[in-house]
Structures are given as structure tokens and as C-alpha cells.
N, C-alpha and C positions, 0 to 999 in steps of 0.2 A: 504494500500499500503507498509504501515512502515515496516509488516513482513518482505518484500523481499530485502531491504535498507540493505546493506553491508557496504557502506563507504559512511561517510560523511565528507563534505568540510566544515570546519570553514572560514569563509571570516573576515580574519583581517581585510582587509583596502586595498586600491589601490596605495596607496606610491611605486615608483619602482625607483630605480637609473638606469635603465636600458632603452632603447628605441627599440625593438627588432624588425625587419622589418615585422612580421607575426603577432606578438601580438594583439591581438583584442580590447585590453586595451590600448595600446601605449599611455599612461600617464607620462612615464621616461623622465629622459635626459640621458646624455651625464657623467654627472659627479656623484660622489657619493653623494645620499640624506642625509640628517641630518637622524638621526635617532629618528621616530616618539615619538610624546608625547605617555606617557602611556598609555594604552590601559585599558579601564573596561571592563571586562566579565561578563556578568550578570549570578549570578550562577543560574538562569534558564536553561542557557546552558550547566552548568556543570552537571546538574541533568537530562537533557534531554538525555547527551551523556551514561550518568551513566547509566539510564534504559534501554537505545537502547542496550549497551553493554551487560548488564544483559541477554537481552532477545535472543540476537542474537546468532544461534546454533556455528557459529564460531568466532572467535575475530572480533571484529569491525574495519574497517579500518578508521583512522582519520586524515584529512590533514589539518594542518593550512597554508590557501592560501591567497596570497594577489593579487595583488602586488607584492613584493620582500617578501616573509615572513621572510628574516633573517633581515629586518627593524624593524620587531616586537618579536623579541627574550623575552622581559618582558611579552607578551601577551604568547606567545609559554611555556614559564615558569610556567605560571599561569595555563594553561590548562595540562599540563601534571601531574605538583602538584597535582591539585583538585583530576584528577583523578587515582593518584597512587595507589588507594585500588582496583583498578578495571585494573592494568596491564595485567594481564592474559588476560583479555577479550578484550584488545583495541592493535592495531599495529600502530604504527606513523609514518607515510610518508611525507616528504616536497618536493616540487620542487623549484629549487631556482636558480637563475643564478651562483651561489659561488663565487662572488666577495667579498663579505662581511663576508668570512669565516676564525674564527680565531681559535687558540688553546685552548680557553674556551669553543668556542662551540661547535667543534670537542670533546672534552673529556666529554660534556654535551650530545652531540648525542650518542657518545659510550656507558655512564652510563645509558641511557634509553633507548637504543635499539631503536634509530630515525634513518628509511632508509631516506637516501638524494639521490635525483634526481637529477644529474646537466643536467642542460639543455644545451645540446651543440650540433653541428652539424659535428663534427669531423673537416676536413681541411676545409672547407667552412662555419664555423662558424664567421670569419670576413665578410663575405658577409650576413649573415640574423641575427645577434646579436651585441650588442654593439661593445663585444668584447669576445675574446676566452679565457677565464679563464686557461684552461688545457696549453695555453702556457707560463704563468706565472710561474716559477719552486716555488714559496713559496707557491701559490697557491694549485699548483698541490701535493707538498708535501703533505698539509694539506688534501687534497683530499683521497691521498693515505691512509693516517693515519684512515679515516672513518672505523668501522668495520661492517656499513652497507650501500652501496652505490652502486649507479646505475648510467647509462648516459642515458638519456631521448632525443632524436632527433625526427625533424619532416622532414616527407619525403617531401621535396619542390624539384623545379627544379636544385636547386644547390647543394640538397642532395638527387639526384635520383641513383647514384652507391651507393647501400648497402654495397656492398665488399668495398670500399675506405672508407668509413663510419666506419666500424666493423674492417678493417687494420689497420685504424687509432687510434681509440681507444685500440686496442690490444696493439700497440705502446707505448700508456702510460702506461697502467694498467696488461698486459696480457690477456689471455683468462678469468681471474677468474672473471673479472666485467661484469656484467650483464648491457645490451642495450636493450632498447625500443626504438620504431617508433612510432611516431604519423602521421596521415594524414594531410596534410595542408588544413585548411579551410580557403577561400579566401574570401575577403569582398572588396568593391567597390575602397576603397582607398588603398588596397595593392598593392605595385609595382609589374608591370608585370613580371618583370624579375624570380619572386618566383613561378610562374606556367607556365613558358615558358617552359615546359617538350619536351625532345626530347624523342616522346613516342616509334618509332621504338627501340630505346637504352634501354630505360623499360623494356618494351616487351621482348627484349635481356635476359635483367638483371631476370624478372621474369622466362624466360623461363629456365637458370641455374639455380635458386633456386628450383625449383621444381624438374630437373632432380638428383640434390643433394639431396634435401631432399628424394627423393624416394628411392635413393641408401641408405643413411641415416637410413631410415626407418628399410630398409629390414638387413641392420646390427644390428640394434637393439640400433640406437643411436638417440632418441626421448628427451632426456633431455636439460635442458638449457646450457650445456655444447658444447652441439655441435649447433652454432649460426643459423644455414641455418635450418634445422629440428626443431630448437625452433620456429624461426621466422614464416615459413610456419605452423608449427601445432599450434599455437596459433590460427591464422585466420582460420586453418581449423575446430579446435573445435567451434570455433563460429558459421560456414557454418554448420556443422551436427546437432548442436542444434537448428538451425533455420529452418535447414529441416525435422526435426525430428519433432518439435513442430508443425511445418505447420500453417494453420489458429487458430489452438487452439493458441496458442501464442499470448500475448498480444505484439501490435507494439510498440515499444521500439525505443528511439532516437540511433544514435549509440554511441554515450556519456553515455549511460545510463541515464541519470536526471530523476528523479522522481519515476524510476521503480526499480532501482540497486545503486543508489546513490542520495545522498540528501544534499544540501548548506544551512546553515544556519549563521547569521553575530552574532557578539559579542552582540548585544543586543535581541538576539534569535528568530528574524526574519528569517523564513523560505523564502528564494529565491528560484528564477529558477533555477539560476546557480551561479557559482563561477565567470563570467566574465559578465551576463548581470542580474541586480538587482533589476527585478521587483518582490514585493512582494507577498506570498501567502498567510503568516499567522503569526502565533506566536505557539514556542514550547508549551507554555501551552493552547490553544486553545484547546476545548475538542472535536471538530470536524476536527483538523487539517488533520486527515487522508482524510476525503471526502474533503477538500479543496485543498489538493495533487491531488486526482482524478480529480477533475475538472480543477484543471490547465493544468494536462497532457491532457485532453480529449480535451481542446480548443486549445494547442500548438503543438498535432500531427496531429490536421487536416492541420497544414502548410505542412505537409509531402505526402500530396494528388496530389500532382505535380509528383511525384517520384515511384506513386505505380506500375505503366505500367511497369517499367524497370523490365529486366529479373534476374537483381540481386539485386532486393530492397529487398527482406525478407533475404539478410545478409549484404548488403551495411548500412541499414536504412536510407541512406540518407546523406546530409550535413546538417549543423547547420539549423534549421529551422527561426533563428531569427536574420542573415547574409543577409544583403539584394543581390537580385541579382547582380552579377557582371561577367564580362568577364571571369573571373578564374572559376568560377565554371564550367561552360561547359568543360573547358579543365580537372578539376579535377573530371568530370564524368568518362571521358576515363581512365584517371588515375585508377581512380578504379574499371572500367571495366578489364583492363587489370590484376591488381592486385586479384581481386575476379575471375577473369575466370584461373588465375593461379592455385591459391589455389583448384578450381573445378576440376582442370585437375590433380592435387596432389592426390585428394580424387578418383578420377575415375582411375587412376593408381593402386593405392592400393585395390579397390574393384572391378575394373575389369569391369568399368560401370554399378554397380547394383545400385548406388546412384543417377546418373546423369539422 
């Protein structure tokens, strides 16, 4: 399974200075946490990443992860320095709340081509996260200085108007900044307001998105510069890949864990994902590939409850490790609207040949 991995998360720790409403870790506080003690990263982790990068047909994506990664800047520097000989074969990405950004960190990221994804929900960030760093002029100026940056939002009930999210981001950075959207993954203790979607309004938004994306495609505007077509097209490519692969495709989780991406911690343990730390094995295990396969086979059985759904092949279900909650039923409805819209988009472009 390792030959299919193109992204590795390096779990640095759980410390975080935020306590965002939908974070499944939720271990932060509302005040800046003290800098973490120096982190020792096993040399075996460096060797593993170097080997993965050398064998990968495309540059390997490596994501130092927390908690809040900027609390672990010393560890991030260790990683980048230790793998500097492979810089042409590795792409560095970091997801951060952005609150701890400094001039020094900006300079370091620019020098090492680190892509910083700021977690932000546009005008509704104060309702979903501890604070909105992009309303802080000092932090906003620092973020603008980053040469490689993007904004990563979460599709929740507060942020279901994607046009409002995009417009807000553009008001801060113009059309040049890339924006990404993750779909909310509810758990039993999540505040209900996060998944209290206005379904008719969201369906209307998707219909507008699809209509505009079809027109953009006809006009040849399908790149990242066109926010609507890129959003719909990114989902459409996944749907087409699943449809063309059919039953021959290995069932995977929506996140791609174990089939497309892997998580290791600083001691070299291979863990199920960056949010749930169940150990699978160690990077030095000669049979680590078989252990990953066994972990996948065990975990994928948890998706059985979703397999009869008409959009399962595209949706891949919600996280199997989050316990059942009232929000899961609502998010199934949201996903059906989302993927239904994407299928309408594909259908419009192919005149019904695929659906």
C-alpha cells in the first residue's frame, strides 16, 4: 500500500492554543499556549520520509501537524533541515490557525517554499473558531507576505453560503488566494448549531454553483482562477474517477487515509490518522505494508452502513471513527445535495452519457 501514498502527515503533538467548535481534538484553550518543549524526532522518521520521497513518482507532500503546528516550529525546522537534500522531491504544507505567525516564521516559510493553509471560515469565523485572525491587521499583513498560502474553511451551517465565504476572502486578498473547503464531520459533543443547515438554501446555492460552473466550462474557464468552476470541478474529478474505476477501485475513506495518505508520529509510529492515534506499527517494521493493509481491512468494515447509499461510491461516507450523532444524519443530507449537484454538472457536460 505504501506505493500509493503521496501524502504523509507528521504528528508533532496535540498542543493547541485554540478550541475550535468542530475540532475533533478540542484540547486547546482560549489563550496562547506556551511554546512546547523541544521535540525529539527519531532519525528513523527522516529516513522513512527520504525513502518515500525518493520512490514517489511525484513530489511527496509532507504535512507537519498538531494541535497547532506553529507551537512546534523547532520540530518543523528539524524536519525541513534533515530533508533538505530531497527538497526537489518534497512539498511542505502546514495547516495553522495563524495566530502565532511572526515575521521570522513568514521569512522561514518563504525561504523553504512552505505552503501555509490558514484555517478560516470567512465572515463567520468567530462563530466556529476561537477568533478570526484575519480581522487582526498585524496578522493579516503577515499572512499577505506569505508567498505560498491558501485559506481552508469548513462547510458548516454557519459557512454554508460559499459565495459569502469566497467574497470575504477576496475582500482580504483579491482573487489570487486559493480557498479550500472541508465538509463538516460531526461528533456527539459538537454544538448542534454547526450542523443546523438550511437545506433548501444550500440546495439553491449548489444549483447556482452548477449553472455557473457549466457556463464557465463552456467558456474555457476551468482553472483555479475561477473559484466556482474549480470548486465544482475538483469534486467532479473525484466522482469521475470513482465512476470509471467502479468495483475495481479499492474502497477508501473520504480522507484517503491509509490508501493515499499516511500519518507517522515523531517516534516513528505509524498511526491511523492525525486525529486518532491508534498505532498500526513502526516505520522500521519490515512488514509495515502488511500491517497498514490489515488496519485498512479492519477499519473499512465500519463503512458497511453506508454502502447501500446511492452516492456512496463518490462520497465514501463520513469518518468511521466518530461515534453516531444527530449531526451525521443532517450531514448525509448535505452530502447528497453536494454530490447530487456535482453529478448534475457532469451530466450537463456529457449530455447524460455518464449518469
